C-alpha positions in Angstrom: 6.5 12.5 -2.4 3.3 10.7 -3.6 0.3 12.3 -2.9 -1.4 10.8 0.5 -4.3 8.4 -1.2 -7.7 8.6 -0.5 -8.4 4.5 -0.1 -5.3 2.5 1.5 -3.2 1.3 -0.4 -1.1 -2.1 -0.7 2.0 -2.7 -2.0 3.9 -5.4 -2.6 7.5 -5.7 -5.4 6.8 -7.1 -9.2 9.0 -10.2 -9.4 11.1 -9.4 -12.8 9.9 -12.1 -14.7 6.6 -9.2 -13.7 9.0 -6.9 -14.8 10.4 -5.8 -11.8 9.1 -2.0 -10.6 6.3 -2.7 -8.1 2.5 -2.9 -7.9 0.0 -0.5 -6.3 -3.3 -2.3 -5.4 -6.9 -1.2 -3.8 -8.3 -4.1 -2.0 -11.6 -1.1 -1.4 -11.7 -0.7 -4.8 -12.1 -4.5 -6.7 -9.2 -4.6 -10.0 -8.5 -0.8 -9.2 -4.0 -1.2 -8.8 -1.0 0.9 -10.7 2.5 0.5 -10.4 6.1 2.0 -11.3 9.5 1.6 -11.5 9.8 2.9 -7.8 7.5 1.5 -4.9 6.5 5.7 -4.4 6.0 6.4 -8.5 3.0 3.8 -8.1 2.3 4.9 -4.8 1.2 8.8 -6.8 0.5 6.2 -9.9 -2.0 4.9 -7.8 -3.8 8.1 -7.3 -4.8 7.9 -11.1 -6.0 4.9 -10.9 -8.2 4.7 -8.2 -9.8 8.6 -10.1 -10.4 6.6 -13.3 -11.7 3.8 -11.1 -14.0 6.2 -10.0 -14.9 7.6 -13.1 -16.4 4.2 -14.5 -17.9 3.3 -12.1 -20.0 6.4 -12.3 -20.4 6.6 -15.8 -21.7 2.5 -15.2 -24.8 3.7 -12.1 -22.7 2.1 -9.7 -21.9 3.0 -6.2 -18.7 3.6 -5.2 -17.5 2.5 -2.1 -16.4 4.4 0.5 -12.9 4.2 2.3 -12.4 1.2 5.3 -10.1 2.8 7.7 -10.1 -0.7 9.6 -6.4 -0.9 8.4 -5.6 3.0 9.1 -6.7 2.4 12.7 -5.5 -0.7 12.8 -1.1 0.6 12.2 -2.6 3.1 14.1 -2.8 1.1 17.3 -1.6 -2.5 16.8 1.6 -1.2 15.1 5.0 -1.8 17.6 6.6 1.6 17.2 9.9 -0.1 16.6 8.2 -1.1 13.6 6.6 1.7 12.7 10.6 3.7 12.8 11.4 0.2 10.5 8.6 1.1 7.8 9.7 4.7 7.5 13.5 4.2 7.2 12.2 1.2 5.0 9.9 3.5 3.0 13.7 6.6 3.0 16.0 3.8 1.1 12.3 3.3 -1.3 12.6 7.2 -2.6 16.8 7.3 -1.9 17.0 9.3 0.7 19.6 9.9 3.3 17.5 8.0 5.5 17.5 12.1 7.5 14.1 12.5 6.9 10.9 9.4 7.9 9.3 8.3 5.2 6.6 9.9 3.1 3.2 7.8 5.7 1.0 7.1 2.9 3.8 4.8 1.6 5.1 4.2 5.0 1.5 3.2 5.9 0.8 0.8 2.8 5.2 -0.4 3.4 3.1 -1.7 6.9 0.4 -2.3 5.5 2.2 -5.1 3.4 4.2 -6.5 6.0 0.7 -6.7 8.0 -0.8 -9.0 5.5 2.5 -11.8 5.0 2.5 -11.9 9.5 -1.5 -12.9 8.9 -0.5 -15.8 6.2 3.0 -16.7 8.3 0.8 -17.0 11.1 -2.1 -19.1 9.3 0.0 -21.1 7.5 1.9 -21.6 11.5 -1.5 -22.5 12.8 -2.7 -24.8 10.2 0.2 -27.0 10.5 -0.2 -30.7 11.5 
């Protein structure tokens, strides 16, 4: 299981042209990302990237932003239960689970955040149609 990241993370699959696997992005820390063969591995790896980003900012005398919890609050209040259950099942399948246990909460949040990002993008496309 992945360790809960300190910051919200967005997980995306990488195309075969980009080498496959998964990328974990940290929107609150510009340029902070990591990858892995699996979504779970990318999520585990991004914790090291977060610490390295914060260390580099400190060495350069730059401020480290606080985690923005608005996404987590939105995920807690705005996501219907059946969508959350689908994300848990998907997270379990990504972790090689039998589906009997819910997915890792950090992985579930990352999946939900990506699904929400895609839904907002699709809604914008539809609203901009002539």
